[in-house]
mmCIF file of the N, C-alpha and C atoms, coordinates in Angstrom:
data_MODEL
# 
_entry.id   MODEL 
# 
loop_
_atom_site.group_PDB 
_atom_site.id 
_atom_site.type_symbol 
_atom_site.label_atom_id 
_atom_site.label_alt_id 
_atom_site.label_comp_id 
_atom_site.label_asym_id 
_atom_site.label_entity_id 
_atom_site.label_seq_id 
_atom_site.pdbx_PDB_ins_code 
_atom_site.Cartn_x 
_atom_site.Cartn_y 
_atom_site.Cartn_z 
_atom_site.occupancy 
_atom_site.B_iso_or_equiv 
_atom_site.pdbx_formal_charge 
_atom_site.auth_seq_id 
_atom_site.auth_comp_id 
_atom_site.auth_asym_id 
_atom_site.auth_atom_id 
_atom_site.pdbx_PDB_model_num 
ATOM 1   N N  . MET A 1 1  ? -8.747  -2.012 -40.728 1.00 0.00 ? 1  MET A N  1 
ATOM 2   C CA . MET A 1 1  ? -8.157  -0.778 -40.315 1.00 0.00 ? 1  MET A CA 1 
ATOM 3   C C  . MET A 1 1  ? -6.878  -0.448 -41.169 1.00 0.00 ? 1  MET A C  1 
ATOM 4   N N  . ALA A 1 2  ? -6.685  0.751  -41.423 1.00 0.00 ? 2  ALA A N  1 
ATOM 5   C CA . ALA A 1 2  ? -5.512  1.286  -42.234 1.00 0.00 ? 2  ALA A CA 1 
ATOM 6   C C  . ALA A 1 2  ? -4.486  1.491  -41.282 1.00 0.00 ? 2  ALA A C  1 
ATOM 7   N N  . GLU A 1 3  ? -3.236  1.324  -41.691 1.00 0.00 ? 3  GLU A N  1 
ATOM 8   C CA . GLU A 1 3  ? -2.083  1.615  -40.857 1.00 0.00 ? 3  GLU A CA 1 
ATOM 9   C C  . GLU A 1 3  ? -1.470  2.971  -41.378 1.00 0.00 ? 3  GLU A C  1 
ATOM 10  N N  . ASN A 1 4  ? -1.244  3.838  -40.379 1.00 0.00 ? 4  ASN A N  1 
ATOM 11  C CA . ASN A 1 4  ? -0.563  5.061  -40.747 1.00 0.00 ? 4  ASN A CA 1 
ATOM 12  C C  . ASN A 1 4  ? 0.950   4.861  -40.393 1.00 0.00 ? 4  ASN A C  1 
ATOM 13  N N  . THR A 1 5  ? 1.863   5.226  -41.366 1.00 0.00 ? 5  THR A N  1 
ATOM 14  C CA . THR A 1 5  ? 3.240   5.007  -41.172 1.00 0.00 ? 5  THR A CA 1 
ATOM 15  C C  . THR A 1 5  ? 3.786   6.376  -41.264 1.00 0.00 ? 5  THR A C  1 
ATOM 16  N N  . ASN A 1 6  ? 4.438   6.845  -40.250 1.00 0.00 ? 6  ASN A N  1 
ATOM 17  C CA . ASN A 1 6  ? 5.096   8.145  -40.180 1.00 0.00 ? 6  ASN A CA 1 
ATOM 18  C C  . ASN A 1 6  ? 6.661   7.965  -40.240 1.00 0.00 ? 6  ASN A C  1 
ATOM 19  N N  . ASN A 1 7  ? 7.320   8.439  -41.251 1.00 0.00 ? 7  ASN A N  1 
ATOM 20  C CA . ASN A 1 7  ? 8.655   8.427  -41.534 1.00 0.00 ? 7  ASN A CA 1 
ATOM 21  C C  . ASN A 1 7  ? 9.333   9.791  -41.331 1.00 0.00 ? 7  ASN A C  1 
ATOM 22  N N  . THR A 1 8  ? 9.297   10.334 -40.148 1.00 0.00 ? 8  THR A N  1 
ATOM 23  C CA . THR A 1 8  ? 9.761   11.685 -40.010 1.00 0.00 ? 8  THR A CA 1 
ATOM 24  C C  . THR A 1 8  ? 11.306  11.696 -39.878 1.00 0.00 ? 8  THR A C  1 
ATOM 25  N N  . GLY A 1 9  ? 11.966  10.630 -39.368 1.00 0.00 ? 9  GLY A N  1 
ATOM 26  C CA . GLY A 1 9  ? 13.339  10.694 -39.116 1.00 0.00 ? 9  GLY A CA 1 
ATOM 27  C C  . GLY A 1 9  ? 14.150  9.824  -40.098 1.00 0.00 ? 9  GLY A C  1 
ATOM 28  N N  . GLY A 1 10 ? 13.609  9.488  -41.226 1.00 0.00 ? 10 GLY A N  1 
ATOM 29  C CA . GLY A 1 10 ? 14.254  8.497  -42.117 1.00 0.00 ? 10 GLY A CA 1 
ATOM 30  C C  . GLY A 1 10 ? 15.430  9.100  -42.913 1.00 0.00 ? 10 GLY A C  1 
ATOM 31  N N  . GLY A 1 11 ? 15.493  10.376 -43.156 1.00 0.00 ? 11 GLY A N  1 
ATOM 32  C CA . GLY A 1 11 ? 16.563  10.918 -44.036 1.00 0.00 ? 11 GLY A CA 1 
ATOM 33  C C  . GLY A 1 11 ? 17.619  11.665 -43.297 1.00 0.00 ? 11 GLY A C  1 
ATOM 34  N N  . GLY A 1 12 ? 17.772  11.390 -42.052 1.00 0.00 ? 12 GLY A N  1 
ATOM 35  C CA . GLY A 1 12 ? 18.826  12.094 -41.200 1.00 0.00 ? 12 GLY A CA 1 
ATOM 36  C C  . GLY A 1 12 ? 20.202  11.633 -41.403 1.00 0.00 ? 12 GLY A C  1 
ATOM 37  N N  . GLY A 1 13 ? 20.410  10.450 -42.010 1.00 0.00 ? 13 GLY A N  1 
ATOM 38  C CA . GLY A 1 13 ? 21.765  10.003 -42.185 1.00 0.00 ? 13 GLY A CA 1 
ATOM 39  C C  . GLY A 1 13 ? 22.477  10.616 -43.386 1.00 0.00 ? 13 GLY A C  1 
ATOM 40  N N  . ASN A 1 14 ? 21.747  11.164 -44.274 1.00 0.00 ? 14 ASN A N  1 
ATOM 41  C CA . ASN A 1 14 ? 22.357  11.751 -45.428 1.00 0.00 ? 14 ASN A CA 1 
ATOM 42  C C  . ASN A 1 14 ? 22.719  13.232 -45.122 1.00 0.00 ? 14 ASN A C  1 
ATOM 43  N N  . THR A 1 15 ? 22.359  13.787 -44.117 1.00 0.00 ? 15 THR A N  1 
ATOM 44  C CA . THR A 1 15 ? 22.635  15.203 -43.781 1.00 0.00 ? 15 THR A CA 1 
ATOM 45  C C  . THR A 1 15 ? 24.124  15.308 -43.470 1.00 0.00 ? 15 THR A C  1 
ATOM 46  N N  . GLY A 1 16 ? 24.616  14.392 -42.713 1.00 0.00 ? 16 GLY A N  1 
ATOM 47  C CA . GLY A 1 16 ? 26.100  14.430 -42.418 1.00 0.00 ? 16 GLY A CA 1 
ATOM 48  C C  . GLY A 1 16 ? 26.946  14.239 -43.580 1.00 0.00 ? 16 GLY A C  1 
ATOM 49  N N  . LEU A 1 17 ? 26.554  13.322 -44.502 1.00 0.00 ? 17 LEU A N  1 
ATOM 50  C CA . LEU A 1 17 ? 27.287  13.115 -45.767 1.00 0.00 ? 17 LEU A CA 1 
ATOM 51  C C  . LEU A 1 17 ? 27.279  14.271 -46.642 1.00 0.00 ? 17 LEU A C  1 
ATOM 52  N N  . ALA A 1 18 ? 26.137  14.964 -46.720 1.00 0.00 ? 18 ALA A N  1 
ATOM 53  C CA . ALA A 1 18 ? 25.994  16.184 -47.558 1.00 0.00 ? 18 ALA A CA 1 
ATOM 54  C C  . ALA A 1 18 ? 26.912  17.268 -46.949 1.00 0.00 ? 18 ALA A C  1 
ATOM 55  N N  . PHE A 1 19 ? 26.924  17.426 -45.693 1.00 0.00 ? 19 PHE A N  1 
ATOM 56  C CA . PHE A 1 19 ? 27.810  18.381 -45.020 1.00 0.00 ? 19 PHE A CA 1 
ATOM 57  C C  . PHE A 1 19 ? 29.205  18.178 -45.303 1.00 0.00 ? 19 PHE A C  1 
ATOM 58  N N  . ILE A 1 20 ? 29.707  16.814 -45.293 1.00 0.00 ? 20 ILE A N  1 
ATOM 59  C CA . ILE A 1 20 ? 31.095  16.509 -45.646 1.00 0.00 ? 20 ILE A CA 1 
ATOM 60  C C  . ILE A 1 20 ? 31.472  16.789 -47.071 1.00 0.00 ? 20 ILE A C  1 
ATOM 61  N N  . VAL A 1 21 ? 30.516  16.390 -47.986 1.00 0.00 ? 21 VAL A N  1 
ATOM 62  C CA . VAL A 1 21 ? 30.725  16.652 -49.392 1.00 0.00 ? 21 VAL A CA 1 
ATOM 63  C C  . VAL A 1 21 ? 30.731  18.140 -49.702 1.00 0.00 ? 21 VAL A C  1 
ATOM 64  N N  . GLY A 1 22 ? 29.954  18.867 -49.017 1.00 0.00 ? 22 GLY A N  1 
ATOM 65  C CA . GLY A 1 22 ? 29.902  20.367 -49.243 1.00 0.00 ? 22 GLY A CA 1 
ATOM 66  C C  . GLY A 1 22 ? 31.243  20.961 -48.729 1.00 0.00 ? 22 GLY A C  1 
ATOM 67  N N  . ALA A 1 23 ? 31.736  20.535 -47.565 1.00 0.00 ? 23 ALA A N  1 
ATOM 68  C CA . ALA A 1 23 ? 33.045  21.083 -47.067 1.00 0.00 ? 23 ALA A CA 1 
ATOM 69  C C  . ALA A 1 23 ? 34.185  20.703 -48.056 1.00 0.00 ? 23 ALA A C  1 
ATOM 70  N N  . ILE A 1 24 ? 34.182  19.587 -48.655 1.00 0.00 ? 24 ILE A N  1 
ATOM 71  C CA . ILE A 1 24 ? 35.181  19.194 -49.582 1.00 0.00 ? 24 ILE A CA 1 
ATOM 72  C C  . ILE A 1 24 ? 35.162  20.117 -50.821 1.00 0.00 ? 24 ILE A C  1 
ATOM 73  N N  . VAL A 1 25 ? 33.906  20.326 -51.293 1.00 0.00 ? 25 VAL A N  1 
ATOM 74  C CA . VAL A 1 25 ? 33.795  21.273 -52.464 1.00 0.00 ? 25 VAL A CA 1 
ATOM 75  C C  . VAL A 1 25 ? 34.275  22.612 -52.212 1.00 0.00 ? 25 VAL A C  1 
ATOM 76  N N  . VAL A 1 26 ? 34.002  23.161 -51.020 1.00 0.00 ? 26 VAL A N  1 
ATOM 77  C CA . VAL A 1 26 ? 34.499  24.494 -50.584 1.00 0.00 ? 26 VAL A CA 1 
ATOM 78  C C  . VAL A 1 26 ? 36.038  24.523 -50.536 1.00 0.00 ? 26 VAL A C  1 
ATOM 79  N N  . VAL A 1 27 ? 36.593  23.497 -49.967 1.00 0.00 ? 27 VAL A N  1 
ATOM 80  C CA . VAL A 1 27 ? 38.102  23.439 -49.900 1.00 0.00 ? 27 VAL A CA 1 
ATOM 81  C C  . VAL A 1 27 ? 38.710  23.344 -51.274 1.00 0.00 ? 27 VAL A C  1 
ATOM 82  N N  . LEU A 1 28 ? 38.174  22.552 -52.123 1.00 0.00 ? 28 LEU A N  1 
ATOM 83  C CA . LEU A 1 28 ? 38.693  22.490 -53.455 1.00 0.00 ? 28 LEU A CA 1 
ATOM 84  C C  . LEU A 1 28 ? 38.510  23.819 -54.189 1.00 0.00 ? 28 LEU A C  1 
ATOM 85  N N  . ALA A 1 29 ? 37.401  24.491 -53.999 1.00 0.00 ? 29 ALA A N  1 
ATOM 86  C CA . ALA A 1 29 ? 37.151  25.808 -54.639 1.00 0.00 ? 29 ALA A CA 1 
ATOM 87  C C  . ALA A 1 29 ? 38.267  26.819 -54.235 1.00 0.00 ? 29 ALA A C  1 
ATOM 88  N N  . VAL A 1 30 ? 38.559  26.832 -52.888 1.00 0.00 ? 30 VAL A N  1 
ATOM 89  C CA . VAL A 1 30 ? 39.577  27.745 -52.342 1.00 0.00 ? 30 VAL A CA 1 
ATOM 90  C C  . VAL A 1 30 ? 40.988  27.397 -52.922 1.00 0.00 ? 30 VAL A C  1 
ATOM 91  N N  . VAL A 1 31 ? 41.339  26.130 -53.007 1.00 0.00 ? 31 VAL A N  1 
ATOM 92  C CA . VAL A 1 31 ? 42.610  25.682 -53.606 1.00 0.00 ? 31 VAL A CA 1 
ATOM 93  C C  . VAL A 1 31 ? 42.598  26.139 -55.057 1.00 0.00 ? 31 VAL A C  1 
ATOM 94  N N  . ALA A 1 32 ? 41.603  25.836 -55.831 1.00 0.00 ? 32 ALA A N  1 
ATOM 95  C CA . ALA A 1 32 ? 41.541  26.248 -57.212 1.00 0.00 ? 32 ALA A CA 1 
ATOM 96  C C  . ALA A 1 32 ? 41.716  27.775 -57.427 1.00 0.00 ? 32 ALA A C  1 
ATOM 97  N N  . TRP A 1 33 ? 41.170  28.528 -56.508 1.00 0.00 ? 33 TRP A N  1 
ATOM 98  C CA . TRP A 1 33 ? 41.256  29.979 -56.706 1.00 0.00 ? 33 TRP A CA 1 
ATOM 99  C C  . TRP A 1 33 ? 42.719  30.462 -56.377 1.00 0.00 ? 33 TRP A C  1 
ATOM 100 N N  . PHE A 1 34 ? 43.424  29.844 -55.401 1.00 0.00 ? 34 PHE A N  1 
ATOM 101 C CA . PHE A 1 34 ? 44.794  30.159 -55.126 1.00 0.00 ? 34 PHE A CA 1 
ATOM 102 C C  . PHE A 1 34 ? 45.748  29.725 -56.357 1.00 0.00 ? 34 PHE A C  1 
ATOM 103 N N  . VAL A 1 35 ? 45.309  28.621 -56.976 1.00 0.00 ? 35 VAL A N  1 
ATOM 104 C CA . VAL A 1 35 ? 46.218  28.137 -58.053 1.00 0.00 ? 35 VAL A CA 1 
ATOM 105 C C  . VAL A 1 35 ? 45.964  28.971 -59.302 1.00 0.00 ? 35 VAL A C  1 
ATOM 106 N N  . PHE A 1 36 ? 44.676  29.099 -59.735 1.00 0.00 ? 36 PHE A N  1 
ATOM 107 C CA . PHE A 1 36 ? 44.380  29.676 -60.988 1.00 0.00 ? 36 PHE A CA 1 
ATOM 108 C C  . PHE A 1 36 ? 44.209  31.187 -61.024 1.00 0.00 ? 36 PHE A C  1 
ATOM 109 N N  . ALA A 1 37 ? 43.616  31.717 -59.997 1.00 0.00 ? 37 ALA A N  1 
ATOM 110 C CA . ALA A 1 37 ? 43.479  33.185 -60.012 1.00 0.00 ? 37 ALA A CA 1 
ATOM 111 C C  . ALA A 1 37 ? 44.690  34.033 -59.672 1.00 0.00 ? 37 ALA A C  1 
ATOM 112 N N  . ARG A 1 38 ? 45.587  33.409 -59.030 1.00 0.00 ? 38 ARG A N  1 
ATOM 113 C CA . ARG A 1 38 ? 46.889  34.015 -58.711 1.00 0.00 ? 38 ARG A CA 1 
ATOM 114 C C  . ARG A 1 38 ? 48.009  33.700 -59.616 1.00 0.00 ? 38 ARG A C  1 
ATOM 115 N N  . GLY A 1 39 ? 47.713  33.081 -60.787 1.00 0.00 ? 39 GLY A N  1 
ATOM 116 C CA . GLY A 1 39 ? 48.693  32.823 -61.856 1.00 0.00 ? 39 GLY A CA 1 
ATOM 117 C C  . GLY A 1 39 ? 49.502  31.569 -61.623 1.00 0.00 ? 39 GLY A C  1 
ATOM 118 N N  . GLY A 1 40 ? 49.036  30.530 -60.829 1.00 0.00 ? 40 GLY A N  1 
ATOM 119 C CA . GLY A 1 40 ? 49.724  29.399 -60.638 1.00 0.00 ? 40 GLY A CA 1 
ATOM 120 C C  . GLY A 1 40 ? 50.813  29.419 -59.616 1.00 0.00 ? 40 GLY A C  1 
ATOM 121 N N  . ALA A 1 41 ? 51.746  28.564 -59.717 1.00 0.00 ? 41 ALA A N  1 
ATOM 122 C CA . ALA A 1 41 ? 52.894  28.551 -58.716 1.00 0.00 ? 41 ALA A CA 1 
ATOM 123 C C  . ALA A 1 41 ? 53.727  29.710 -58.849 1.00 0.00 ? 41 ALA A C  1 
ATOM 124 N N  . PRO A 1 42 ? 54.244  30.193 -57.769 1.00 0.00 ? 42 PRO A N  1 
ATOM 125 C CA . PRO A 1 42 ? 55.143  31.337 -57.803 1.00 0.00 ? 42 PRO A CA 1 
ATOM 126 C C  . PRO A 1 42 ? 56.373  30.994 -58.631 1.00 0.00 ? 42 PRO A C  1 
ATOM 127 N N  . GLU A 1 43 ? 56.845  32.008 -59.394 1.00 0.00 ? 43 GLU A N  1 
ATOM 128 C CA . GLU A 1 43 ? 58.023  31.742 -60.115 1.00 0.00 ? 43 GLU A CA 1 
ATOM 129 C C  . GLU A 1 43 ? 59.350  31.643 -59.312 1.00 0.00 ? 43 GLU A C  1 
ATOM 130 N N  . THR A 1 44 ? 60.201  30.869 -59.635 1.00 0.00 ? 44 THR A N  1 
ATOM 131 C CA . THR A 1 44 ? 61.469  30.691 -58.880 1.00 0.00 ? 44 THR A CA 1 
ATOM 132 C C  . THR A 1 44 ? 62.417  31.901 -59.247 1.00 0.00 ? 44 THR A C  1 
ATOM 133 N N  . LYS A 1 45 ? 63.148  32.383 -58.265 1.00 0.00 ? 45 LYS A N  1 
ATOM 134 C CA . LYS A 1 45 ? 64.044  33.466 -58.412 1.00 0.00 ? 45 LYS A CA 1 
ATOM 135 C C  . LYS A 1 45 ? 65.483  32.891 -58.315 1.00 0.00 ? 45 LYS A C  1 
ATOM 136 N N  . GLN A 1 46 ? 66.316  33.437 -59.172 1.00 0.00 ? 46 GLN A N  1 
ATOM 137 C CA . GLN A 1 46 ? 67.755  33.064 -59.100 1.00 0.00 ? 46 GLN A CA 1 
ATOM 138 C C  . GLN A 1 46 ? 68.449  33.808 -57.960 1.00 0.00 ? 46 GLN A C  1 
ATOM 139 N N  . ILE A 1 47 ? 68.945  33.092 -57.037 1.00 0.00 ? 47 ILE A N  1 
ATOM 140 C CA . ILE A 1 47 ? 69.634  33.795 -55.881 1.00 0.00 ? 47 ILE A CA 1 
ATOM 141 C C  . ILE A 1 47 ? 71.102  33.396 -55.934 1.00 0.00 ? 47 ILE A C  1 
ATOM 142 N N  . ASP A 1 48 ? 72.003  34.358 -56.108 1.00 0.00 ? 48 ASP A N  1 
ATOM 143 C CA . ASP A 1 48 ? 73.457  34.013 -56.114 1.00 0.00 ? 48 ASP A CA 1 
ATOM 144 C C  . ASP A 1 48 ? 74.126  34.880 -55.051 1.00 0.00 ? 48 ASP A C  1 
ATOM 145 N N  . VAL A 1 49 ? 74.638  34.232 -54.131 1.00 0.00 ? 49 VAL A N  1 
ATOM 146 C CA . VAL A 1 49 ? 75.292  34.900 -53.017 1.00 0.00 ? 49 VAL A CA 1 
ATOM 147 C C  . VAL A 1 49 ? 76.752  34.553 -53.041 1.00 0.00 ? 49 VAL A C  1 
ATOM 148 N N  . ASP A 1 50 ? 77.580  35.592 -53.055 1.00 0.00 ? 50 ASP A N  1 
ATOM 149 C CA . ASP A 1 50 ? 79.070  35.360 -52.965 1.00 0.00 ? 50 ASP A CA 1 
ATOM 150 C C  . ASP A 1 50 ? 79.652  35.988 -51.759 1.00 0.00 ? 50 ASP A C  1 
ATOM 151 N N  . VAL A 1 51 ? 80.114  35.180 -50.819 1.00 0.00 ? 51 VAL A N  1 
ATOM 152 C CA . VAL A 1 51 ? 80.691  35.772 -49.594 1.00 0.00 ? 51 VAL A CA 1 
ATOM 153 C C  . VAL A 1 51 ? 82.188  35.554 -49.574 1.00 0.00 ? 51 VAL A C  1 
ATOM 154 N N  . ASP A 1 52 ? 82.857  36.769 -49.569 1.00 0.00 ? 52 ASP A N  1 
ATOM 155 C CA . ASP A 1 52 ? 84.329  36.735 -49.453 1.00 0.00 ? 52 ASP A CA 1 
ATOM 156 C C  . ASP A 1 52 ? 84.709  37.326 -48.055 1.00 0.00 ? 52 ASP A C  1 
ATOM 157 N N  . LEU A 1 53 ? 85.201  36.508 -47.288 1.00 0.00 ? 53 LEU A N  1 
ATOM 158 C CA . LEU A 1 53 ? 85.658  36.998 -45.993 1.00 0.00 ? 53 LEU A CA 1 
ATOM 159 C C  . LEU A 1 53 ? 87.140  37.205 -45.948 1.00 0.00 ? 53 LEU A C  1 
ATOM 160 N N  . PRO A 1 54 ? 87.652  38.143 -45.214 1.00 0.00 ? 54 PRO A N  1 
ATOM 161 C CA . PRO A 1 54 ? 89.033  38.414 -45.220 1.00 0.00 ? 54 PRO A CA 1 
ATOM 162 C C  . PRO A 1 54 ? 89.704  37.317 -44.377 1.00 0.00 ? 54 PRO A C  1 
ATOM 163 N N  . GLU A 1 55 ? 91.010  37.055 -44.739 1.00 0.00 ? 55 GLU A N  1 
ATOM 164 C CA . GLU A 1 55 ? 91.706  35.828 -44.100 1.00 0.00 ? 55 GLU A CA 1 
ATOM 165 C C  . GLU A 1 55 ? 92.077  36.376 -42.759 1.00 0.00 ? 55 GLU A C  1 
ATOM 166 N N  . VAL A 1 56 ? 91.700  35.473 -41.729 1.00 0.00 ? 56 VAL A N  1 
ATOM 167 C CA . VAL A 1 56 ? 92.027  35.787 -40.328 1.00 0.00 ? 56 VAL A CA 1 
ATOM 168 C C  . VAL A 1 56 ? 93.024  34.777 -39.819 1.00 0.00 ? 56 VAL A C  1 
ATOM 169 N N  . SER A 1 57 ? 94.067  35.321 -39.335 1.00 0.00 ? 57 SER A N  1 
ATOM 170 C CA . SER A 1 57 ? 95.191  34.360 -38.768 1.00 0.00 ? 57 SER A CA 1 
ATOM 171 C C  . SER A 1 57 ? 95.141  34.447 -37.239 1.00 0.00 ? 57 SER A C  1 
ATOM 172 N N  . ALA A 1 58 ? 95.426  33.319 -36.673 1.00 0.00 ? 58 ALA A N  1 
ATOM 173 C CA . ALA A 1 58 ? 95.461  33.288 -35.145 1.00 0.00 ? 58 ALA A CA 1 
ATOM 174 C C  . ALA A 1 58 ? 96.709  33.866 -34.720 1.00 0.00 ? 58 ALA A C  1 
ATOM 175 N N  . PRO A 1 59 ? 96.675  34.492 -33.556 1.00 0.00 ? 59 PRO A N  1 
ATOM 176 C CA . PRO A 1 59 ? 97.917  35.055 -32.926 1.00 0.00 ? 59 PRO A CA 1 
ATOM 177 C C  . PRO A 1 59 ? 98.972  33.947 -32.663 1.00 0.00 ? 59 PRO A C  1 
ATOM 178 N N  . GLN A 1 60 ? 100.255 34.456 -32.643 1.00 0.00 ? 60 GLN A N  1 
ATOM 179 C CA . GLN A 1 60 ? 101.292 33.459 -32.380 1.00 0.00 ? 60 GLN A CA 1 
ATOM 180 C C  . GLN A 1 60 ? 101.291 32.925 -30.922 1.00 0.00 ? 60 GLN A C  1 
ATOM 181 N N  . VAL A 1 61 ? 101.545 31.634 -30.780 1.00 0.00 ? 61 VAL A N  1 
ATOM 182 C CA . VAL A 1 61 ? 101.566 31.022 -29.482 1.00 0.00 ? 61 VAL A CA 1 
ATOM 183 C C  . VAL A 1 61 ? 102.964 31.410 -28.848 1.00 0.00 ? 61 VAL A C  1 
ATOM 184 N N  . PRO A 1 62 ? 102.810 31.901 -27.628 1.00 0.00 ? 62 PRO A N  1 
ATOM 185 C CA . PRO A 1 62 ? 104.174 32.300 -27.017 1.00 0.00 ? 62 PRO A CA 1 
ATOM 186 C C  . PRO A 1 62 ? 105.051 31.181 -26.720 1.00 0.00 ? 62 PRO A C  1 
ATOM 187 N N  . GLY A 1 63 ? 106.399 31.357 -27.035 1.00 0.00 ? 63 GLY A N  1 
ATOM 188 C CA . GLY A 1 63 ? 107.363 30.241 -26.674 1.00 0.00 ? 63 GLY A CA 1 
ATOM 189 C C  . GLY A 1 63 ? 107.627 29.369 -27.911 1.00 0.00 ? 63 GLY A C  1 
ATOM 190 N N  . THR A 1 64 ? 106.958 29.615 -29.051 1.00 0.00 ? 64 THR A N  1 
ATOM 191 C CA . THR A 1 64 ? 107.217 28.722 -30.161 1.00 0.00 ? 64 THR A CA 1 
ATOM 192 C C  . THR A 1 64 ? 108.364 29.310 -31.117 1.00 0.00 ? 64 THR A C  1 
ATOM 193 N N  . GLY A 1 65 ? 108.762 30.560 -30.847 1.00 0.00 ? 65 GLY A N  1 
ATOM 194 C CA . GLY A 1 65 ? 109.816 31.070 -31.619 1.00 0.00 ? 65 GLY A CA 1 
ATOM 195 C C  . GLY A 1 65 ? 109.440 31.584 -32.993 1.00 0.00 ? 65 GLY A C  1 
ATOM 196 N N  . GLY A 1 66 ? 108.249 31.683 -33.328 1.00 0.00 ? 66 GLY A N  1 
ATOM 197 C CA . GLY A 1 66 ? 107.836 32.053 -34.600 1.00 0.00 ? 66 GLY A CA 1 
ATOM 198 C C  . GLY A 1 66 ? 107.177 33.317 -34.695 1.00 0.00 ? 66 GLY A C  1 
# 
């Protein structure tokens, strides 16, 4: 008698691995698009802020004679 061997569920373990690898490829493609298609990192801008506040003096304390 000949034996019939059915391997219908033998390749199911690789499906999860293929899904994970595919997701990594998609994420890397999106990151590459943001880096290369948009001209790389945004340029830094020179920000120079000068704040000159008027001098504020406290009121005289009563009874100090000044």
